[in-house]
Structures are given as structure tokens and as C-alpha cells.
ZAFI-43276 format. One record per residue (C-alpha): residue in one letter; x, y, z; residue number from 1. Coordinates in steps of 0.001 Angstrom, whole numbers, plus 500000, padded with zeros to 6 digits. Layout:
> rest	u	v	w	nr
> a	X	Y	Z	NUM
...
//
This chain:
> rest	u	v	w	nr
> m	595138	900917	178792	1
> s	592177	903226	178235	2
> t	589823	903225	181198	3
> g	587732	906344	180828	4
> t	588511	907524	184358	5
> t	588569	911148	183266	6
> a	584822	911173	182513	7
> v	582786	913944	184117	8
> w	580135	912660	186517	9
> g	576910	914521	187222	10
> r	575502	914490	190744	11
> a	572646	912120	189892	12
> e	575086	909750	188180	13
> q	577357	909769	191218	14
> q	574468	908994	193548	15
> d	573219	906152	191354	16
> f	576711	904692	191077	17
> r	577298	904879	194824	18
> s	573988	903103	195448	19
> r	574959	900283	193101	20
> v	578432	899941	194637	21
> r	576881	899793	198094	22
> g	574300	897338	196816	23
> a	576892	895014	195289	24
> l	579137	894912	198361	25
> l	576400	894787	200992	26
> g	574270	892397	198936	27
> g	577181	890040	198476	28
> a	577929	890104	202195	29
> i	574284	889448	203118	30
> g	574168	886464	200777	31
> d	577443	885192	202220	32
> a	576141	885514	205785	33
> l	572771	883956	204926	34
> g	574431	880874	203479	35
> a	577321	880618	205931	36
> g	575477	878456	208435	37
> v	574281	875878	205909	38
> s	576995	875816	203254	39
> g	577784	872256	202245	40
> l	574712	870748	203912	41
> s	572197	868783	201890	42
> l	568714	870231	201496	43
> e	567411	867535	203832	44
> e	569950	868535	206485	45
> i	569049	872207	206076	46
> r	565342	871438	206528	47
> e	566043	869198	209493	48
> a	567912	872047	211180	49
> h	565685	874967	210161	50
> g	562263	873623	209275	51
> a	560335	872715	206140	52
> d	560888	876152	204583	53
> a	564644	875787	205162	54
> v	566588	879019	205734	55
> t	564295	882042	205772	56
> d	566407	884294	208001	57
> l	569990	884699	209150	58
> v	571182	881691	211147	59
> p	574190	881417	213481	60
> a	577569	880803	211868	61
> h	581125	881496	213010	62
> g	579891	882539	216435	63
> g	576864	884666	215634	64
> r	574068	885688	213286	65
> g	575092	887769	210313	66
> c	578749	886713	210363	67
> v	580494	886645	206988	68
> t	583132	884301	205624	69
> a	586416	884614	203766	70
> v	584330	885328	200653	71
> t	583433	888783	201972	72
> q	586857	889349	203513	73
> l	588592	888773	200179	74
> t	586042	890898	198329	75
> l	586790	893808	200652	76
> f	590507	893527	200003	77
> t	589855	893338	196253	78
> v	588138	896720	196500	79
> d	591028	898078	198565	80
> g	593470	896958	195887	81
> l	591475	898603	193114	82
> i	591384	901918	194977	83
> r	595127	901757	195541	84
> a	595721	901030	191865	85
> q	594034	904334	191053	86
> v	596002	906190	193728	87
> r	599327	904761	192531	88
> r	598579	905790	188977	89
> d	599831	909301	189779	90
> t	603297	907864	190290	91
> g	603366	906325	186830	92
> a	602993	902833	188317	93
> w	599933	901375	186607	94
> h	599483	897637	187002	95
> p	596213	896866	188812	96
> p	596866	893094	189149	97
> t	599904	893896	191295	98
> d	597929	896230	193562	99
> v	595146	893670	193934	100
> h	597726	890994	194718	101
> q	599313	893194	197382	102
> a	595871	893740	198889	103
> h	595251	890002	199047	104
> l	598601	889520	200748	105
> r	597294	891920	203403	106
> w	594232	889684	203682	107
> a	596552	886716	204174	108
> a	598099	888548	207129	109
> t	594646	888717	208762	110
> q	594504	884936	208601	111
> r	597728	884384	210551	112
> d	598086	887448	212808	113
> w	596205	888118	216041	114
> g	595385	891675	215025	115
> p	596608	894714	213080	116
> d	600357	895318	213096	117
> e	600892	899036	213625	118
> r	604429	898697	212277	119
> r	603079	897913	208801	120
> k	603017	901255	207013	121
> d	601133	899847	204026	122
> n	598158	898493	205970	123
> g	595934	901486	205360	124
> w	592632	901753	207170	125
> l	591164	898435	205995	126
> g	594109	896460	207327	127
> g	593468	898109	210684	128
> q	589935	896686	211060	129
> e	590244	894218	213928	130
> w	587084	892266	213084	131
> l	588732	891063	209859	132
> y	591419	889175	211798	133
> a	589486	885921	211911	134
> r	589570	882705	209905	135
> r	586217	882189	208240	136
> a	586588	879027	206193	137
> p	589192	880233	203687	138
> t	590019	877727	200976	139
> r	593361	875974	200737	140
> e	593873	877551	197314	141
> c	593573	881066	198723	142
> l	595704	880415	201795	143
> n	598434	878777	199731	144
> g	598115	881143	196787	145
> f	598625	884172	199002	146
> g	600960	882362	201356	147
> d	604064	883884	199769	148
> t	604841	886989	197766	149
> t	605082	885256	194385	150
> m	602200	886404	192197	151
> g	600458	883862	190054	152
> t	600053	884935	186425	153
> l	598252	883599	183369	154
> d	601541	882089	182187	155
> r	602324	880625	185605	156
> p	599133	880500	187695	157
> k	599015	879282	191248	158
> h	597210	875911	191437	159
> p	596961	875326	187658	160
> a	594193	872724	188009	161
> a	592045	874568	190578	162
> r	588509	875162	189293	163
> d	586582	875877	192494	164
> s	584741	879133	193114	165
> a	587124	880926	195493	166
> a	588552	883214	192787	167
> l	585091	883791	191352	168
> t	583555	884894	194647	169
> r	586034	887739	195119	170
> s	585617	889055	191547	171
> a	582440	891173	191637	172
> p	584347	894419	192422	173
> f	586099	894361	189051	174
> g	582732	894963	187456	175
> l	582352	898212	189374	176
> l	585078	899774	187216	177
> v	582354	901321	185072	178
> g	584775	903647	183269	179
> w	586587	900665	181778	180
> e	585639	898836	178615	181
> p	583991	895452	179348	182
> q	586739	893407	177707	183
> l	589330	895072	179956	184
> v	587202	894333	183015	185
> l	587051	890693	181976	186
> q	590804	890566	181399	187
> l	591620	892100	184774	188
> a	589336	889653	186599	189
> v	590940	886739	184755	190
> e	594480	887912	185518	191
> c	593696	888373	189211	192
> a	591957	884986	189422	193
> a	595199	883403	188187	194
> q	596859	884526	191402	195
> t	595259	881490	193071	196
> h	593520	879469	190330	197
> g	594658	878273	186920	198
> h	591852	876239	185376	199
> p	590144	878069	182471	200
> t	586756	877453	184074	201
> a	587755	879302	187233	202
> l	589387	882111	185276	203
> l	586565	882680	182805	204
> s	583821	882348	185410	205
> s	585531	885184	187280	206
> g	585699	887258	184119	207
> a	582066	886547	183232	208
> l	580848	887662	186656	209
> a	582840	890878	186403	210
> v	581279	891659	183008	211
> m	577779	891021	184398	212
> v	578314	893328	187364	213
> h	579814	895882	184997	214
> g	576660	895875	182890	215
> l	574393	896138	185920	216
> a	576413	898993	187389	217
> r	575953	900791	184074	218
> g	572167	900325	184225	219
> e	571732	897273	181985	220
> t	569231	894498	182685	221
> l	570460	891267	184216	222
> d	569532	889238	181134	223
> g	571317	891766	178928	224
> s	574399	891629	181127	225
> v	574490	887828	180935	226
> q	574195	887986	177146	227
> h	577028	890511	177036	228
> a	579209	888202	179110	229
> l	578420	885272	176811	230
> a	579415	887320	173770	231
> l	582777	888237	175311	232
> l	583425	884674	176479	233
> a	582912	883277	172986	234
> g	586372	884326	171817	235
> r	588212	882857	174803	236
> p	589866	879419	174669	237
> g	588251	876978	177090	238
> h	585048	879005	177471	239
> e	582682	876138	176670	240
> p	581931	874868	180218	241
> v	581196	878402	181447	242
> t	579133	879268	178381	243
> e	577125	876060	178658	244
> a	576485	876599	182367	245
> l	575215	880147	181798	246
> q	573052	879066	178872	247
> q	571588	876318	181043	248
> a	570814	878884	183730	249
> l	568977	881034	181200	250
> g	567052	878036	179904	251
> t	566080	876862	183388	252
> v	564288	880179	184003	253
> r	561516	878914	181718	254
> q	561192	875455	183261	255
> g	558709	876068	186056	256
> i	558402	877354	189604	257
> p	561872	878029	191063	258
> g	562983	875625	193756	259
> p	565824	873424	194993	260
> a	565348	870735	192341	261
> l	565810	873170	189461	262
> i	568696	874837	191267	263
> e	570510	871573	191864	264
> s	569984	870615	188211	265
> l	572446	873421	187463	266
> g	575015	871792	189726	267
> a	575621	871163	193400	268
> t	579417	871276	193518	269
> d	581852	874111	194204	270
> s	583000	874169	190584	271
> a	583152	877811	189510	272
> e	580857	877521	186507	273
> e	578169	875710	188523	274
> v	578284	878239	191353	275
> l	578005	881065	188838	276
> a	575091	879408	187041	277
> v	573136	878880	190278	278
> a	573701	882480	191361	279
> v	572643	883886	187991	280
> y	569520	881702	187879	281
> c	568432	882711	191394	282
> a	569012	886387	190607	283
> l	566947	886083	187422	284
> v	563941	884325	188988	285
> g	563907	886004	192400	286
> e	560770	888088	192907	287
> d	562870	890466	195005	288
> v	566246	890426	196737	289
> r	564977	888470	199735	290
> h	563365	885780	197577	291
> g	566382	885509	195289	292
> l	568775	885099	198204	293
> r	566620	882476	199893	294
> l	566630	880479	196682	295
> a	570385	880943	196385	296
> v	571197	879365	199761	297
> n	568563	876617	200115	298
> h	570100	873761	198164	299
> g	572775	871119	198597	300
> g	575620	873131	197111	301
> p	578027	875759	198507	302
> s	575353	878099	199855	303
> s	577699	880827	201035	304
> a	579281	881177	197584	305
> t	576027	881095	195630	306
> g	574377	883457	198105	307
> a	577243	885943	197899	308
> l	577238	886033	194101	309
> c	573462	886289	193848	310
> g	573500	889115	196396	311
> a	576203	891001	194503	312
> l	574263	890734	191246	313
> l	570956	891814	192768	314
> g	572611	894599	194749	315
> a	574316	895994	191652	316
> l	571024	895703	189758	317
> h	568714	897359	192274	318
> g	571000	899417	194523	319
> e	571319	899420	198302	320
> t	567734	900443	199114	321
> a	566407	897140	197746	322
> l	568333	895109	200347	323
> p	566347	893650	203284	324
> p	566870	896099	206169	325
> a	566468	893467	208900	326
> w	569351	891479	207436	327
> l	571442	894596	206967	328
> a	570891	895512	210613	329
> e	572576	892299	211779	330
> l	575312	892120	209141	331
> e	578805	891817	210531	332
> g	581122	894560	209365	333
> r	578334	896674	207855	334
> a	580056	899932	208793	335
> t	583291	898803	207133	336
> l	581465	897671	204011	337
> l	579638	900989	203721	338
> e	582777	903025	204290	339
> l	584761	901071	201734	340
> a	581922	901246	199195	341
> d	581712	905009	199587	342
> d	585497	905358	199318	343
> f	585465	903318	196115	344
> a	582649	905401	194634	345
> m	584421	908619	195610	346
> e	587720	907471	194118	347
> m	586113	906445	190854	348
> t	584041	909606	190448	349
> q	586203	912263	192132	350
> g	589694	910805	192211	351
> p	591438	913837	190665	352
> a	590196	915976	193557	353
> l	591800	913563	196041	354
> h	595162	913001	194388	355
> s	596940	914128	191270	356
> p	600511	914952	190292	357
> a	599840	918525	191408	358
> a	597703	918062	194552	359
> v	597310	915383	197202	360
> a	594819	914941	200048	361
> a	597069	913627	202827	362
> g	594217	911911	204613	363
> w	593378	909895	201521	364
> l	596938	908650	201151	365
> a	596929	907648	204815	366
> r	593892	905475	204082	367
> y	595281	904121	200828	368
> p	599087	904330	200891	369
> r	600956	904287	197613	370
> g	603739	902078	198955	371
//
């Protein structure tokens, strides 16, 4: 598997990449938090609760303003798994889906334990973050899929008929593997989605998102990244619902002033392809990050999911400095998100200086154990 991880990074390239990684993770979390308090409500119910303009600012959810859901929790553990895959590569063990699966099993422990278990030697620093030990509306598919140590695969996926967006919403980090070829990024996202979901729509929506983020993290336009994803999807069996949803999103951009009616015409269910289409549309038509995210959560669909995906796309496109500072200031877990984003960027750009067959930074292996 050729990944290009030995590329030499200049300082400006490293800084740009770190900004996009921060943007993707923080943007996704902001969108998640913005939609958390209204997810599943109809537009009428949202307006009744928050006024004619619907949600324009963070609203209370899960005990406070700025709180995130299982969408952000799982995304964080996806990143943790990808870092550990790189660290374990020195040992000759190179199978990223396994490392991502192990990371998601650590997430599952946060859903049943009261707090970090100091006896677990593989927890690393992320598993020691007490604020993550909280149930924030995880889906049945994720709880059951990571409820035992058996890993779902493409041949034998967990929940073969599941087509909701829970695998999709944890898949943006795969796109941040900018040293990989796009088709490998897509394949990894698909294989990891199969750990909880088996329907082709759920699998290929996850892969398409990863390819889009990959393009954005490399400096492509959003429209160009969507077109790239469509081209790679075309050769995959069962791609038609995802392809049609993305093409509809592109077509809707030209149909008038963005608003809830156009958004809901793309779908108002939690089906993966509809959630992806709504997020892509809102990212394309948003005048800025704030406007795009408000569009992404003010509709009758799963606002937390669409907000998280739109935020990840816009964050990867524009970088962290484009994110609304007032929302960042109240975001739950912001310090953890920043630290993990910076660790990911450092691993991807300077990994050989942290660990290699000849030299190891002990502190890094304490954060990201190989076991």
C-alpha cells in the first residue's frame, strides 16, 4: 500500500495542513453542537422554540451550550486510530482498519464506563479525557457494532442493511491522509464503515466524503472535490443512490435562494446519501462558514449530522481561522480537539522524527501506544 508518507514537507505546507486539519475537526464539532439541540425537530418546531429565524446561535443540548454528540466523539477516536496506525507501522503491523476498529472499541468503553480506567495500558491520552465519558445520542448501530471485539468487514459487515449516517459522520478524518492516493482513502473509509454498517449507500457515502475532504485538504475547490468523488464512485457497485444524491445537490445550487425548502428537497431522513447531499449543498451555497452551518441545521432532518459534515467540509476548505470565534469559544472539548488535530498533523508531517525502527520518542508512544 503506497501512501506517500515519506514526502518532505516545507514549513508553509505544514502550517497550511495543520490549519485545515484543525478546521475540519473543529468545524465538524461546531456543526454538531449547533445542530444538537434541534436534531430531528421539524422546521416549524425549531422556529417555535427559537424564533422565526430558527437557530442562529448555539442552543442548549445535553446539559449546556456548545455540547457535542457521539458524532464528534467517534470522529475523535477515528483520528486516534489513524495516528496509531502510523505509529504501529514501525513494527511491521500495517492494517489501518484494525487500528481504527480498536480506537472505536475504546470509544465504546466511554459509553459504558463511569470514567477512564487507569488499568488499561492501551488507552493513551485520548481515552483518559473524562469529558468523553458521556452518552450523547449514539446510534444503536454504533453501540451494537462496537459492542464486542468482532470487527465487521466488507465480506461480513455489522448490520448488513444499515444505511443511516452514523458511519458517514465519523469518516471525515480519512480524507486528511493527504499523502495517500484518493482511491485508497475511499477504500479505507469504506472498510471502516463496514465495521458498523453494511448497506452500499452507507459505505459509499462514507468513501465519498473522505475523498471530498482529501481534495480540500490538498487545496482543491469544493466543487472540484465533489466531482473527483463522483468520478471515483462511478466504478463502484451500488453507487447510484449516492451519485444521484450528490448530482442533485450540485443541481440544486442553481435553483434559487438557499433555504429550508430546497434543503429538504434533497432529503429529510437520516439516510447516508441524503445527509451527505444536504451537507454538500449547504457548504457550496454558504456565503461563509456561519451562513453555511446555519443552513445545514435549520431543516427537518438530522441537524447534528448535516451540521457536522458541512462544518468538516468548510473547515477543511478554509482552515481554522474561518470558523466563528464566538462558537469556538463555547465549544465543548475544544482543547482536546485542538490537541488531537495538532498531534495528527505532526504525525503526518514529522512522524519519522517521533518514531522509527531506529529512534523512538517515549512520550509519543505513551500518548499513542502500539499495543
